[in-house]
Rosetta silent file (secondary structure, phi, psi, omega in degrees, C-alpha in Angstrom):
SEQUENCE: MLLRVDGIYTPTNPLADTVHQYKFHSDNNTFMVTILNTKEVFSGVYEYEYFDPQLTRINFTYGKAQTLTIYSISLVCETQRVGYFIFSQSQGAIKPNVRQNTGVYVIE
SCORE:     score description
SCORE:     0.000 S_00000001
   1 L     0.000  135.570  175.632   20.819   93.369   31.267 S_00000001
   2 E  -110.807  136.461  175.599   19.533   90.770   33.724 S_00000001
   3 E  -121.558  137.148  170.522   21.739   89.147   36.388 S_00000001
   4 E  -116.838  118.586 -176.611   20.871   86.138   38.541 S_00000001
   5 E   -82.896  131.133  177.892   23.083   85.887   41.614 S_00000001
   6 L   -71.612  165.821  168.681   24.146   82.382   42.652 S_00000001
   7 L   103.036  176.150  178.972   23.985   81.003   46.170 S_00000001
   8 L  -111.855  137.453 -177.950   21.780   80.659   49.181 S_00000001
   9 L   -59.143  132.669  168.621   20.925   83.675   51.324 S_00000001
  10 E  -144.457  164.834  177.306   23.011   84.165   54.466 S_00000001
  11 L   -58.169  -27.238  178.322   23.827   87.362   56.387 S_00000001
  12 L   -91.075   -1.734  179.451   27.226   87.383   54.635 S_00000001
  13 E  -136.743   62.202 -170.393   25.613   86.754   51.219 S_00000001
  14 L   -68.808  -18.487 -179.286   22.574   89.081   51.243 S_00000001
  15 L  -100.183    7.103 -178.809   22.074   89.246   47.458 S_00000001
  16 L   -59.425  143.196  175.893   22.160   85.480   46.885 S_00000001
  17 L    58.981   34.492  175.326   19.414   84.058   44.678 S_00000001
  18 L  -113.638  159.694  178.165   18.236   87.506   43.521 S_00000001
  19 E  -117.485  130.537 -176.937   17.606   88.817   40.008 S_00000001
  20 E  -118.746  135.187  176.194   18.807   92.312   39.049 S_00000001
  21 E  -111.127  118.839  179.721   17.710   94.344   36.049 S_00000001
  22 E  -103.327  138.160  171.676   20.215   96.967   34.858 S_00000001
  23 E  -125.834  129.600 -175.462   19.405   99.857   32.534 S_00000001
  24 E  -113.501  143.457  175.639   22.277  101.940   31.172 S_00000001
  25 E  -121.600   97.920 -173.336   22.290  105.469   29.749 S_00000001
  26 L   -70.808  -19.857 -179.182   25.492  105.822   27.730 S_00000001
  27 L   -66.574  -28.210  178.385   24.963  109.525   26.980 S_00000001
  28 L  -132.060   14.525  177.884   25.772  110.441   30.617 S_00000001
  29 L    53.768   41.500  175.027   27.195  107.126   31.985 S_00000001
  30 E  -109.244  160.068  178.694   24.363  106.640   34.472 S_00000001
  31 E  -141.043  162.389  170.986   22.580  103.430   35.387 S_00000001
  32 E  -135.748  131.898  177.152   19.547  102.208   37.258 S_00000001
  33 E  -122.514  134.521  175.587   19.356   98.759   38.825 S_00000001
  34 E  -115.955  125.069  172.122   16.196   97.129   40.168 S_00000001
  35 E   -83.220  105.618 -170.523   16.431   94.075   42.415 S_00000001
  36 L   -63.785  -29.397 -179.898   13.373   92.327   41.031 S_00000001
  37 L   -66.373  -34.476 -173.869   12.844   90.116   44.104 S_00000001
  38 L  -114.202  -10.832 -176.962   12.476   93.113   46.450 S_00000001
  39 L    70.054   11.228  175.999   11.628   95.976   44.024 S_00000001
  40 E   -69.452  140.757 -179.346   14.537   98.041   45.470 S_00000001
  41 E  -126.253  134.502  177.614   15.913  100.558   42.960 S_00000001
  42 E  -132.023  149.520  176.851   19.370  102.168   42.961 S_00000001
  43 E  -143.424  155.225 -179.163   20.979  104.550   40.491 S_00000001
  44 E  -175.893 -148.762 -179.067   24.378  106.093   39.994 S_00000001
  45 E  -116.232  156.761  178.956   27.265  106.314   37.554 S_00000001
  46 E  -138.820  161.331  173.981   29.237  103.627   35.758 S_00000001
  47 E  -133.994  131.573 -176.465   32.424  103.176   33.773 S_00000001
  48 E  -102.707  131.264  176.942   32.806  100.447   31.138 S_00000001
  49 E  -121.844  126.359  178.627   36.151   98.702   30.528 S_00000001
  50 E  -103.228  125.910  178.833   36.736   96.474   27.515 S_00000001
  51 E  -109.701  -37.642 -169.059   39.550   93.928   27.793 S_00000001
  52 E  -167.482  159.346  178.065   38.771   91.289   25.201 S_00000001
  53 L   -57.646  -22.768  179.293   35.739   90.035   23.210 S_00000001
  54 L  -104.655    2.788 -175.894   35.094   87.569   26.054 S_00000001
  55 E  -146.531  122.262  174.549   35.914   89.821   29.024 S_00000001
  56 E  -138.313  164.856  176.144   34.656   93.248   30.122 S_00000001
  57 E  -138.831  140.186  175.196   34.187   95.019   33.445 S_00000001
  58 E  -118.647  124.729  178.527   31.676   97.640   34.540 S_00000001
  59 E  -100.227  131.660 -175.085   32.541   99.771   37.591 S_00000001
  60 E  -121.315  146.052  173.241   29.587  101.217   39.535 S_00000001
  61 E  -142.372  132.795  171.694   29.202  103.949   42.172 S_00000001
  62 E  -152.166  161.358  179.098   26.042  105.168   43.896 S_00000001
  63 L    89.465 -175.839 -179.483   24.991  106.788   47.173 S_00000001
  64 L  -142.538  153.585  172.735   26.785  109.257   49.456 S_00000001
  65 H    42.929 -115.860 -176.246   28.901  109.185   52.635 S_00000001
  66 H   -66.558  -20.285 -179.349   27.775  106.236   54.825 S_00000001
  67 H  -103.204    8.893  179.535   25.657  104.785   52.011 S_00000001
  68 L   -62.605  129.289  179.302   28.328  105.079   49.271 S_00000001
  69 E  -122.989  129.667  179.471   28.525  101.822   47.354 S_00000001
  70 E  -128.832  124.230  178.607   31.375  100.945   45.003 S_00000001
  71 E  -153.836  168.098  175.913   31.454   97.683   43.083 S_00000001
  72 E  -133.340  154.844  173.234   32.345   96.118   39.762 S_00000001
  73 E  -126.123  116.871  175.257   30.847   93.405   37.624 S_00000001
  74 E   -94.103  128.076 -178.094   33.218   91.448   35.400 S_00000001
  75 E  -105.242  123.134  174.915   31.437   89.784   32.476 S_00000001
  76 E  -105.589  107.492 -169.016   32.815   86.558   31.037 S_00000001
  77 E   -84.450  131.047  170.574   30.990   86.212   27.716 S_00000001
  78 L   -95.063  -38.981  173.214   29.860   82.869   26.290 S_00000001
  79 L  -135.236 -173.100  178.689   27.937   84.513   23.441 S_00000001
  80 L   -69.584  -15.020 -175.665   27.156   88.137   22.578 S_00000001
  81 L  -126.088   -8.081 -173.082   24.190   88.046   25.006 S_00000001
  82 E  -135.662  145.218  175.673   24.854   85.358   27.643 S_00000001
  83 E   178.221 -161.822 -179.847   27.625   84.561   30.090 S_00000001
  84 E  -112.909  155.566  176.833   28.844   84.519   33.678 S_00000001
  85 E  -132.604  157.606  172.366   29.647   87.428   35.963 S_00000001
  86 E  -123.329  118.342  177.789   31.762   88.122   39.029 S_00000001
  87 E   -94.927  126.150  179.307   30.408   90.810   41.385 S_00000001
  88 E  -129.898  112.651  179.565   33.104   92.434   43.565 S_00000001
  89 E  -102.481  128.496  178.955   32.100   95.047   46.160 S_00000001
  90 E  -103.440  -16.273  177.897   34.830   97.145   47.789 S_00000001
  91 E  -160.962  140.471 -179.710   32.520   99.426   49.808 S_00000001
  92 L  -169.837  159.162  178.460   28.803   99.365   50.420 S_00000001
  93 L   -74.767  -32.429  178.231   25.704  100.189   52.371 S_00000001
  94 L   -87.735  120.355 -177.694   24.633   96.513   52.425 S_00000001
  95 L   -85.317  152.677    0.095   26.926   94.625   54.797 S_00000001
  96 L   -67.144  148.098 -174.484   29.284   92.866   54.667 S_00000001
  97 L   -61.127  -42.581 -178.407   31.036   95.835   53.148 S_00000001
  98 L  -114.470  123.398 -178.963   33.502   93.812   51.058 S_00000001
  99 E  -163.304  169.535  176.412   32.240   90.709   49.287 S_00000001
 100 E  -135.144  151.396  174.132   31.970   88.794   46.020 S_00000001
 101 E  -141.040  162.960  174.217   29.225   86.899   44.228 S_00000001
 102 E  -130.409  169.299  177.720   28.942   85.050   40.942 S_00000001
 103 E   173.154 -163.746  179.933   26.076   84.258   38.635 S_00000001
 104 E  -118.186  154.825  177.475   24.784   84.352   35.090 S_00000001
 105 E  -133.048  156.803  174.105   23.709   87.266   32.934 S_00000001
 106 E  -136.099  130.447  174.826   21.570   87.848   29.865 S_00000001
 107 L   -91.301  120.733 -175.377   21.647   90.995   27.767 S_00000001
 108 L   -72.700    0.000    0.000   18.069   91.817   26.818 S_00000001
């Protein structure tokens, strides 16, 4: 899955205008995300929640202690492969700790 984050970079919006590539391993609920602009790679565990054919949420956790990051991505589907997302971080290593972003996604 590819995500493109909306917005213009500011210190309070550090992931703006970046592209993220997610790879999921459903056998053990792990993921790896690469921020393609910077080549940074993170991995952890995820949980998938299905609400409706047009709405799902994926909850992510990675890191430990001071670097623990917890966030979710809600997917609003336009088709089976394309739509909009809402990124909501409740704790994270990249400050600000609590923030939201929006953007578009494509399932490869």
